[in-house]
Every structure is written in C-alpha cells, then in structure tokens.
C-alpha positions in Angstrom: 21.1 10.6 -77.8 22.0 12.5 -75.0 19.8 15.2 -73.8 22.1 18.3 -75.1 22.1 16.5 -78.5 18.7 16.8 -78.4 17.8 19.9 -77.6 20.1 21.2 -80.3 18.9 18.5 -82.9 15.1 19.9 -82.3 16.4 23.2 -82.8 18.2 22.7 -85.7 15.5 21.0 -87.2 13.1 23.6 -85.8 14.8 26.4 -88.0 15.4 24.4 -90.9 11.7 23.8 -91.1 11.0 27.5 -90.6 13.2 28.4 -93.3 12.0 25.7 -95.6 8.6 26.4 -95.4 9.3 30.1 -95.6 11.0 29.7 -98.8 8.5 27.6 -100.4 5.3 29.3 -98.9 3.7 26.2 -98.1 3.4 26.3 -94.2 -0.5 27.4 -93.8 0.4 29.8 -91.1 3.0 31.5 -93.3 0.7 31.6 -96.2 -2.1 33.1 -93.7 0.8 35.6 -92.4 1.5 36.7 -95.9 -1.9 37.1 -96.3 -2.4 39.1 -93.4 0.7 41.3 -94.1 -1.0 42.1 -97.7 -4.3 43.5 -96.6 -5.8 45.7 -94.2 -4.0 47.1 -91.5 -6.7 45.9 -89.2 -5.7 42.6 -90.3 -2.1 43.0 -89.4 -3.3 43.7 -85.9 -4.1 40.1 -85.2 -2.8 37.4 -84.4 -3.8 33.7 -82.9 -2.2 32.1 -79.4 -2.5 29.0 -78.4 -3.9 27.9 -75.4 -2.0 26.4 -72.7 -3.4 22.9 -72.0 -3.9 20.4 -69.2 -1.1 18.1 -70.2 1.5 21.0 -70.9 0.7 21.8 -66.8 1.6 17.9 -65.9 5.1 18.1 -67.6 7.2 17.3 -64.4 8.9 20.9 -64.2 6.1 23.4 -64.1 4.6 21.3 -61.2 4.5 23.1 -57.9 7.5 22.3 -55.4 6.1 19.9 -52.5 8.5 19.3 -50.0 9.2 15.5 -50.3 9.8 13.6 -47.2 13.2 12.0 -46.7 13.2 8.9 -47.3 13.7 5.8 -45.2 16.8 3.5 -46.2 19.2 0.6 -45.4 22.3 2.5 -45.8 22.0 4.2 -42.5 25.7 3.7 -41.9 26.6 5.4 -45.4 24.3 7.9 -45.3 25.4 11.3 -43.3 22.8 13.8 -44.6 19.4 14.2 -46.1 20.9 14.6 -49.5 22.4 10.6 -49.2 19.1 9.0 -48.3 17.6 10.2 -51.6 20.8 9.0 -53.6 20.8 5.9 -51.2 16.9 5.4 -52.3 17.8 5.0 -56.0 21.2 2.7 -55.4 19.3 0.7 -53.1 16.5 -0.2 -55.9 18.8 -0.8 -58.2 21.0 -2.8 -56.2 24.0 -1.0 -56.0 26.3 -0.7 -53.1 27.7 3.4 -52.8 31.3 4.0 -53.1 33.7 4.2 -50.7 35.1 7.1 -49.1 38.0 9.4 -51.2 41.4 9.5 -48.9 40.9 12.6 -47.0 43.7 14.2 -49.3 41.1 13.5 -52.2 38.5 15.0 -50.4 40.5 18.3 -49.2 41.9 19.0 -52.6 38.3 18.3 -54.1 36.8 20.9 -52.2 39.0 23.2 -52.2 39.1 23.5 -55.9 35.4 23.6 -55.9 34.9 26.0 -53.6 37.8 28.2 -54.0 39.4 27.3 -57.0 42.5 26.8 -55.6 44.5 23.6 -54.7 45.4 23.4 -51.0 48.6 24.3 -49.7 51.1 22.1 -47.7 50.1 23.3 -44.2 46.7 22.9 -45.1 47.0 19.0 -45.8 48.7 18.8 -42.9 46.6 20.3 -40.8 43.3 18.8 -41.7 44.8 15.1 -41.7 45.9 15.6 -38.1 42.5 16.8 -37.3 40.8 13.5 -36.2 37.8 15.4 -34.4 34.3 14.8 -35.8 33.8 18.3 -37.0 37.3 18.3 -39.6 35.3 18.4 -42.5 32.9 20.9 -41.6 35.3 23.2 -40.3 37.0 23.1 -43.7 33.8 23.6 -45.2 33.1 26.5 -43.3 36.6 28.3 -43.5 36.3 28.2 -47.3 32.6 29.6 -47.6 33.8 32.7 -45.5 36.6 33.1 -47.8 37.0 36.1 -50.0 38.2 33.6 -52.7 35.2 32.1 -52.9 33.4 34.8 -54.8 36.5 34.7 -57.2 35.8 31.4 -57.8 32.1 31.2 -58.2 31.5 34.5 -59.8 33.0 32.9 -63.3 30.0 30.2 -63.0 27.4 33.1 -63.0 29.4 35.2 -65.3 29.5 32.5 -68.3 25.4 32.6 -67.4 25.7 36.1 -67.7 27.6 36.5 -71.2 30.2 38.7 -69.3 32.9 40.5 -71.1 34.6 44.0 -71.0 34.2 44.6 -74.7 31.1 45.1 -77.3 32.2 41.9 -79.8 31.7 42.1 -83.5 34.2 44.1 -85.8 35.2 46.9 -83.3 35.0 45.1 -80.2 34.9 48.5 -78.2 35.9 48.3 -74.8 33.2 49.0 -72.1 34.9 51.2 -69.7 33.0 50.3 -66.3 31.9 46.7 -67.4 34.3 45.1 -64.3 32.1 46.7 -61.9 29.3 44.0 -62.3 32.2 41.3 -62.1 33.6 42.7 -59.1 29.6 43.2 -57.7 29.0 39.7 -58.6 32.0 38.6 -56.2 30.8 40.9 -53.4 27.3 39.3 -53.4 28.7 36.2 -53.8 30.9 36.5 -50.6 28.5 38.0 -48.5 25.9 35.2 -49.3 23.6 37.5 -50.7 20.1 35.7 -50.7 19.3 34.6 -54.3 16.2 36.1 -54.7 17.7 39.4 -53.7 20.9 38.7 -56.3 18.4 38.3 -58.9 16.4 41.0 -57.9 18.6 43.7 -58.3 20.1 42.6 -61.6 16.8 43.1 -63.0 15.8 46.0 -60.8 18.6 47.2 -59.2 18.2 50.9 -60.9 15.3 51.6 -58.5 17.3 51.9 -55.6 18.7 55.4 -54.8 21.8 53.1 -54.0 24.9 53.3 -56.5 25.9 49.8 -55.9 22.5 48.3 -56.9 22.5 50.0 -59.9 25.8 48.3 -61.1 23.7 44.8 -60.8 21.5 45.8 -63.6 24.6 45.5 -66.3 23.4 41.9 -66.2 20.3 42.9 -68.5 22.8 44.6 -71.1 25.9 42.4 -70.7 25.4 40.5 -74.3 27.2 41.1 -77.3 26.2 44.8 -78.7 26.9 46.8 -82.1 26.7 50.2 -81.0 28.0 51.8 -84.5 25.4 50.3 -85.9 23.7 52.5 -88.7 19.9 51.3 -87.7 20.0 52.2 -84.2 16.1 50.8 -83.9 17.3 47.4 -85.1 20.2 47.5 -82.3 17.7 48.1 -79.9 15.1 45.4 -81.3 18.0 42.8 -81.2 19.4 43.8 -77.6 15.9 43.4 -76.4 15.3 40.0 -78.1 18.5 38.9 -76.5 17.6 40.2 -73.1 14.6 38.2 -73.0 16.0 35.2 -74.4 18.9 35.4 -71.7 16.1 35.7 -68.7 13.9 32.8 -70.0 17.1 30.5 -69.9 19.1 31.9 -67.2 16.6 32.3 -64.6 13.4 30.0 -65.8 15.2 27.3 -67.9 13.0 28.2 -70.6 14.1 28.6 -74.2 12.5 31.9 -75.2 14.5 32.3 -78.0 12.5 29.6 -79.9 9.6 31.6 -79.9 11.2 35.0 -81.1 9.8 34.0 -85.1 7.3 31.7 -84.0 5.1 29.5 -81.5 7.5 26.9 -80.0 7.6 23.7 -81.7 7.9 21.5 -78.5 7.3 23.7 -75.4 3.7 25.5 -74.3 5.4 29.2 -75.3 4.2 30.9 -78.0 5.2 34.0 -79.7 3.2 36.2 -77.6 4.8 34.8 -74.4 8.0 36.3 -75.9 6.9 39.3 -76.5 4.9 40.2 -73.7 8.4 38.9 -71.2 10.2 41.4 -74.2 7.9 44.2 -72.8 8.9 43.7 -69.0 12.0 45.0 -70.5 10.7 47.5 -73.2 10.4 50.8 -71.2 13.7 50.3 -69.5 15.8 50.2 -73.1 14.6 53.5 -74.6 17.4 54.7 -76.7 20.9 53.1 -76.5 23.3 56.1 -76.3 27.0 55.2 -76.6 28.7 56.6 -73.4 30.3 55.1 -69.9 27.1 54.3 -68.5 25.1 52.8 -71.8 24.8 49.2 -70.4 23.1 50.1 -67.2 19.4 50.7 -66.9 19.1 54.9 -66.6 15.7 55.5 -66.6 12.0 53.8 -67.1 9.8 55.9 -69.5 6.7 54.5 -70.3 6.7 52.4 -73.6 4.5 49.9 -74.7 5.2 46.4 -75.6 4.7 45.2 -79.5 4.0 41.8 -81.0 6.3 41.6 -84.2 5.0 38.9 -87.3 7.9 36.7 -87.9 10.0 38.6 -85.2 11.1 41.1 -88.0 11.1 44.7 -86.9 9.8 45.5 -90.0 6.9 43.9 -89.5 5.0 44.9 -86.2 1.9 43.6 -85.0 -0.7 45.1 -82.0 0.6 46.1 -78.6 0.7 43.4 -76.1 0.5 43.8 -72.4 4.0 43.1 -70.4 3.3 39.6 -68.4 4.7 35.9 -67.3 4.8 33.2 -69.5 1.4 31.7 -69.0 3.3 28.3 -68.7 4.9 29.3 -65.6 2.3 31.3 -63.8 0.5 27.4 -63.8 -3.3 26.8 -63.8 -3.9 29.3 -61.0 -4.2 32.5 -62.8 -5.1 34.4 -60.1 -1.3 34.9 -59.0 -0.4 36.8 -62.1 -0.7 39.8 -60.2 1.5 41.8 -62.5 2.1 45.5 -61.7 2.4 47.2 -64.8 3.6 50.6 -63.6 6.7 48.8 -62.3 7.0 45.8 -64.6 10.5 44.8 -63.6 10.3 45.1 -59.8 6.9 42.9 -60.7 8.6 40.5 -62.5 11.6 40.0 -59.9 9.2 39.7 -57.4 7.0 37.2 -59.2 10.1 34.7 -59.6 10.5 34.2 -56.1 6.9 33.7 -55.2 5.6 30.0 -54.5 3.3 29.4 -57.4 6.6 29.6 -59.6 8.1 26.5 -59.9 11.1 27.2 -62.2 13.4 29.6 -60.4 14.5 27.4 -57.5 14.9 24.5 -59.4 17.0 25.9 -62.0 19.5 27.3 -59.5 19.3 24.4 -57.3 20.4 22.4 -60.4 23.0 24.6 -61.4 25.0 24.1 -58.6 24.5 20.8 -58.2 25.7 20.6 -62.1 29.4 22.5 -60.7 30.3 20.2 -58.2 29.1 17.1 -59.3 30.2 17.8 -63.6 26.4 17.1 -64.5 23.2 18.5 -63.1 20.6 16.2 -61.4 18.6 17.3 -65.0 20.9 17.9 -68.1 20.1 20.4 -70.0 20.6 23.6 -67.2 18.9 26.1 -69.4 16.4 23.7 -70.3 13.7 22.4 -68.8 11.7 21.6 -71.3 9.7 18.4 -73.4 12.8 17.2 -75.6 15.9 17.5 -72.8 14.0 15.0 -70.7 13.3 14.9 -66.6 16.0 14.6 -63.2 17.5 11.5 -62.7 16.6 12.3 -58.7 13.3 14.6 -58.7 12.6 14.0 -55.1 16.1 15.3 -54.0 15.8 18.2 -56.6 12.7 19.1 -55.0 14.2 18.5 -51.5 16.8 20.8 -52.2 15.1 23.4 -53.6 12.1 23.6 -51.1 15.3 23.8 -48.4 16.7 26.8 -50.7 13.6 28.5 -49.7 13.1 27.5 -46.1 16.9 29.0 -45.6 16.0 32.1 -47.0 17.8 31.6 -50.6 21.0 30.8 -49.0 23.8 29.7 -51.4 26.2 29.1 -49.4 23.7 26.7 -47.3 23.2 24.6 -50.4 26.9 24.5 -51.6 27.6 23.2 -47.6 24.8 20.4 -47.8 26.3 19.1 -51.0 30.2 19.3 -50.3 29.3 17.3 -46.6 27.5 14.4 -47.9 28.7 11.3 -48.1 27.3 11.5 -51.8 30.5 14.1 -52.6 32.7 12.3 -50.4 33.1 9.0 -52.3 36.2 8.3 -54.2 35.8 8.4 -57.8 38.5 5.5 -58.7 39.2 2.5 -57.6 41.2 2.2 -54.5 42.6 -0.9 -52.9 40.2 -2.7 -50.9 37.0 -1.5 -53.0 35.4 -4.7 -53.7 32.2 -3.3 -55.1 33.7 -1.1 -57.8 33.4 -3.3 -60.6 29.5 -4.0 -59.9 29.2 -0.2 -59.6 30.7 0.7 -63.1 29.0 -2.1 -64.6 25.5 -1.2 -63.2 25.7 2.4 -63.4 27.9 3.1 -66.1 27.1 6.6 -66.7 27.0 7.2 -63.1 23.6 8.6 -63.1 22.9 7.4 -59.7 26.2 8.9 -58.1 27.5 5.3 -57.5 31.0 7.4 -57.2 32.3 10.9 -57.3 32.5 12.0 -61.1 36.0 12.8 -62.4 36.2 16.0 -63.9 38.7 18.1 -65.6 39.2 21.6 -64.0 38.8 24.9 -66.5 41.4 27.2 -67.5 41.0 29.1 -65.3 41.6 27.3 -62.4 44.5 25.5 -64.2 46.1 29.0 -64.4 45.5 29.8 -60.8 46.3 26.5 -59.5 49.9 26.7 -61.4 50.6 30.3 -60.2 49.3 29.3 -56.6 51.9 25.9 -56.5 54.5 27.8 -57.6 54.0 30.8 -55.2 53.9 33.7 -57.5 49.7 34.2 -57.2 48.8 37.8 -56.4 45.8 37.8 -54.1 44.7 41.3 -54.6 40.9 41.7 -55.5 38.7 43.7 -58.0 39.7 46.5 -60.4 39.8 47.2 -63.8 40.6 43.9 -65.9 44.3 43.3 -66.3 46.0 41.9 -69.1 48.8 39.2 -69.1 51.6 39.0 -71.9 50.3 37.4 -74.9 52.7 35.9 -77.5 53.9 37.9 -80.3 52.1 35.8 -83.1 48.7 36.5 -81.6 49.3 40.3 -80.7 50.3 40.9 -84.4 47.1 39.9 -85.5 44.8 42.5 -83.4 44.0 45.8 -84.2 45.8 48.8 -82.4 45.7 48.9 -78.8 43.5 45.8 -78.5 45.6 44.4 -75.8 48.0 46.6 -73.9 49.6 44.2 -71.7 49.7 45.6 -68.0 52.7 47.7 -67.4 52.7 46.6 -63.3 54.3 43.0 -63.6 52.4 41.8 -60.7 49.3 42.3 -62.8 50.4 39.5 -64.9 50.2 36.9 -61.5 46.5 38.5 -61.0 43.4 35.3 -60.5 42.2 34.4 -63.8 38.6 36.4 -62.7 40.5 39.4 -63.1 42.2 39.0 -66.4 40.7 41.2 -69.3 37.7 39.5 -70.9 37.4 40.3 -74.2 35.0 38.7 -76.6 37.0 38.1 -79.7 40.1 37.4 -77.9 40.2 35.0 -75.3 43.5 34.4 -73.3 44.8 31.6 -75.0 44.7 29.2 -71.7 41.5 30.1 -71.4 40.6 29.4 -74.8 42.2 25.9 -75.3 40.3 24.8 -72.3 36.9 25.9 -73.3 36.0 28.9 -72.1 33.1 30.7 -74.1 33.0 33.4 -76.0 30.5 35.4 -74.6 28.1 35.5 -77.4 25.5 33.9 -75.6 24.4 32.8 -72.1 26.4 29.7 -71.4 25.0 27.1 -68.7 27.7 24.8 -69.0 31.1 24.6 -70.8 32.5 21.7 -73.2 35.0 19.7 -72.0 37.4 18.9 -74.5 40.5 16.8 -74.9 42.5 18.2 -77.7 46.6 18.2 -78.6 46.7 21.9 -78.6 46.1 21.9 -75.0 48.8 20.1 -74.3 51.5 22.1 -76.5 50.1 25.1 -74.2 50.7 23.6 -71.0 53.9 22.6 -72.0 55.6 25.2 -74.4 53.7 28.9 -73.2 55.5 31.1 -71.7 53.4 31.0 -68.6 54.0 27.2 -68.0 57.6 28.0 -68.1 57.8 30.5 -65.7 55.8 28.6 -63.3 58.1 26.1 -63.2 61.0 27.5 -62.8 59.3 29.7 -59.7 57.9 26.0 -58.6 61.9 24.5 -58.8 63.0 27.5 -56.6 60.4 27.0 -53.9 60.9 23.4 -54.0 64.8 24.0 -53.1 63.5 26.1 -50.5 61.3 23.4 -48.7 63.6 20.7 -49.1 66.9 23.3 -47.6 64.0 23.8 -44.3 62.6 20.5 -43.9 62.5 19.5 -40.5 61.8 15.8 -41.3 64.8 13.9 -42.9 62.7 10.7 -44.2 60.8 13.6 -46.5 63.0 13.0 -49.6 62.9 15.8 -52.6 60.5 13.8 -54.8 57.8 13.6 -51.8 58.3 17.3 -51.0 57.2 17.9 -54.8 54.6 15.6 -55.1 53.1 17.1 -51.7 53.2 20.8 -53.1 51.8 19.9 -56.8 49.3 16.8 -55.6 48.8 17.0 -52.2 50.0 13.4 -52.2 53.1 11.3 -51.4 54.5 9.7 -54.2 54.0 5.8 -55.0 57.4 3.5 -55.0 57.4 3.5 -58.4 56.7 7.4 -59.0 59.8 7.8 -56.4 61.8 5.4 -58.3 61.2 7.2 -61.9 61.7 10.9 -60.7 64.8 10.1 -58.7 66.6 8.4 -61.4 65.3 11.5 -64.0 66.4 14.1 -61.5 70.1 12.1 -61.6 69.7 11.7 -57.6 70.3 15.4 -57.1 68.7 16.9 -54.4 66.9 20.3 -55.6 68.3 22.3 -52.7 71.8 21.6 -53.7 73.8 23.7 -55.8 75.4 20.7 -57.9 71.6 20.0 -59.3 70.7 20.3 -62.6 68.5 23.0 -62.8 66.7 21.7 -66.2 66.5 18.3 -64.7 64.0 19.9 -62.0 62.3 22.6 -64.1 61.6 20.1 -66.2 60.5 17.7 -63.2 58.2 20.4 -62.4 57.0 21.2 -65.7 55.7 17.4 -65.6 53.9 17.5 -62.5 52.2 20.6 -64.0 51.0 18.5 -67.2 49.9 15.4 -65.2 46.2 14.5 -65.7 46.0 14.4 -61.9 47.0 18.3 -62.0 44.4 19.3 -64.2 41.7 17.2 -63.2 39.5 16.7 -59.9 39.5 13.4 -58.3 
C-alpha cells in the first residue's frame, strides 16, 4: 500500500471510529467527556493530555539535523556533485548501475520546463548544443534562475500549498479584490531569492513591519475558503482559525494538525491541547473578520486568550491555553521553548528556523526535490508522521537540509544543486547503447533509488503556457489582476451573473497561466482536466490522472485550435527564412515543438500526411498543416517531461 493511501486510510479509520464511538457512547473518553459536560463548571474546565514519550522523539523526523559526511563511492566517474554520491551509495549497495545521461536537447527541455515552466526556443537549443565548454550546463541553469519567468513558474507550487484563490468559495464565491497582490508578492519574493526564513516570517507576521509590501505577505494566513455572509460570525471565525492552524501545521512543519481538532491524534504525538496552543498563536490576530477589501490581511493584534474546545466544538469551550509550539516539534530540550507571548506570531516564525527545529528545513527540501523528480525523498510531503513511512535517502535529505541552512536558506542554491547533478541528468527512457536498462528496471521498478530520471506529465498551466509559447502567442507581461480568457458558452451559461467577465483586451487572453483568474468554484477547463486543485485545502502534491476528457480538450478546445493555427503560420515563416536547405519542413516543425529532429519514420509519415506540400508554399494544404500542428500538441512527448 502506498504511503499516500496509508495516510488517507488512517484518517478515514480515525474519523469513522470517532463518529461511531460518539454515537454509541461506548468510548470511555467520550463517556468521560459527557460526564464533564453534565456536571459542574469546574469539571468542564479540565482536560488530560498524554505526555510525549522518548519513543515519540526517536521518530526520524523529530531527530536533530546532523550534517552527514558525503560518502566515498566507487562511481566517481559518474558523480558530479555531493547529491550524486548519496544516490550512488544506495545504487552500489543494491548492485545497480546508474543511468546513462540524457541527450542535451532532452536535458535542456527538462530543465527549462522545471525552472521556468516554458519549453526552449529553437535558438536556445542551437546555442546550447554548440557550446562544448565545461560550464555549458551551469551557464544555462544560472540564466534560468535569474529569469523573471522563474518566479512565475515556482509561485504556482507555493500557491497550491497556500490554498490561494481570488474568491471566497462556497455558494456566493465572492471576489477578493486584492488577493492578486499576494500572488504577485510570492512571484517577486521567489525571483529575488528571498531567503526561505524571511519568506515564511513575512507570511506569518509581516504586518509587524512598517512596509506595506510586507503586510501583503500575511494574506497566506487567511487565504483559505471563507463564508463571509455566515449568520454566525463567531462560528466563521472559529472555523477559519482551525483551518489556518491546520494549514500552518501541514505546510510548514509537515504535521497533520487537523486530526487533533476534536481528539488527540490516533498515531502521532499531537494532542488536542497541542492543536489549540498552536491556534492560540494566531488567536489575537483574527479578532473580528469584517468584510472589506482588506479583510484577508491581518490588520492589528489585540490581546485575546486562546482556548481549548472539547471535541472541537464551538459550544463546548474549555480552559484557557497559552500559545506555544507543538511539544513534539520542540524536542527533548524544553529549554528551547522560549515562547514570547507578547508577539506570538513573531516568536513562532523565529522558532520555525531555530536549529532545534528539525522539521522546517526537511519539509521544504523535500518539496523542492518532489517538484523536480515527481516524488519526494519522503513520499507524503505534508506528513512526516508515523503512518506514511520514512525517507528513501535519509542522509541525502539531511545533507540538503543542512546545506540549505548553511547557504542562508537560499532556495535558488537548492535548485542549482539538484538540477546540475548527474542524478538529474539521467535519461528517463532506454536509449541506443544502454545495456543496463533492463537490469535497472528489474531491480529498481519503482525508481526509489533514482536509477533513471522519472518521466512525468506536465501540469495544465505548463501545458497551456507551452502551447502559447511555441505558437508565438504568449504575452510576457507580469503582474496585476487576474485575467479571464474566453470560456465555452456551455460553461458560462451555468454561472451566476458576472462570475466570469471575459477580459476585453484580447492580449490578456494570452497571459501566462499564473495570471488567469483563480476562482474556487470554477477552474479554467484545461487546468481542471489536468488536475489543478480546487484551493479548498492546502495541496502538497497534485494528482496526475489520465482521462479521455484530457484528449478531447487538447484536440477540440478553442485554445488548441487557435494555437495550432498560429503555429502553422510561424512554421511557414520559419521555413521561408531557413538558411539551411537540408532542414526540411518536417524537421522545422519538430525542432520548434519537441526540440528534436524527427526520426526517419516520423519524417516519412508526416510528409505523406502533408501530401508533400511545404508549409511556406501557397499551394500547401492549410487544413493538413493545422492538423499536423494539433497532432504535435497532442503528442505524449509534448505533455510529458522526459
């Protein structure tokens, strides 16, 4: 059973047990709770909390980060970086040789899609393939890391985690007028390589700053779904605080805190009191949620005590609890629990990055690794608990975590270390002359040892941006309010009035996907069909489904047809100005779309389909040429990263 499935099964069992026991009244804890509620007020204000044991602290994720020595290995000719030595150590122990290096054009396409979310241009490919200097790979990576497109790519990963949208959700799904400012703040922060500790501190407590830009960052805390018209505003505030606490626990610490809203966690050492003590960190910052243009930013902090709620119910208030960190995350050294109650969020943000906290660095390192390789060094990116299991390469995880701390929490340095490794350069499929492929496939079937690069599908946003880029339609303008490209009439006819106003400026329809208006109750069709989350909760890893509707969307949507027609025009222009007579029309199309030359079979088949008409010829078959462009967009190679 996979780690993700184990986690969901455990949560389901936990929930069902609570419901059954609560209904039947057979659980001793529930019976005791009911007795307390039915007796004196003094009894209502007491609760018991199980201690954190030595065995709890022994779990891998709560162990201090100790920088391991980079191992000595036999595969010295293959290794490029310390990352590779940790991978090679496992491969050698299993008797598995590493994979051969991917072709240059494959690596270039892979790294640009990873770092910028866009495919390479024909010119970039030619320049890279002609650069035989030793630093050629490093030069490419450095250029991409300073590109403004970097933040536009990696912001989406963070926005998934931050449950970002520009509307409230629920029935009315009202627009949050200033929500786009948070999206732009994240993009700017990532482009400037803001240290990760500062990146998080501002999102937790940026409102303490006199800088208006810093205040925008705290939109993270209240970015979740909301029901501002709820009759019971006290319940609204209660639910939002619970949701915020759960998100902070999972997104920053990898702890599934939401399990402890109504009862002690069934598997991990997280008590109800831990949950409400962490919630108390934010209690005073969410006094009354008033509906105005700034309501999803912390405005002020007024003294307000936290409280324990029996069974997690608003109508069952218990004793006052003091804001503090989760006991298991503090570790054995309780002296490090130096919480400042006067500035609880500042204190919490500072503690997240203290050396005694082993979780923060491990969690973010794993997230970055996951986005590059399609899977993390530990599989459940927001759960470091008992059920999901441990990391496949614990020493590599801790080395990268300690390296991140040493390099002043620079995320770009972390990206650089990963994508310049030999591990990342490996081919994802069998190539000519690869005599060890079958052995690697047989002995490492799930690729847990990284004996090859894991081929994975692009997300919907990158597919759309790639189509627009290849077709020459992409509008590179940055920032601003979310734009609304046209939607099918079949979809808009089901919406409430003014829920989707197509942008009047047609250039807006070609903006990058990060700037497409993010409505909770309506996802842009291409994004929805390719598994974009609904922003109802923090999403650590997107699903990657394969469905018939994806093919129908890619073949028949107005966007696909528009991009295919634009690509045909660009293809004709490429052919007309080509200075290389041997570079025929089929090769020109393949280089533009897939960044490679066609095989002999591909050349013959496509030429026959085009009836031997060149795209630049007026006598060519426009319908056949557009169909050829559409077929290229629908190829597996276009929507997958090799």
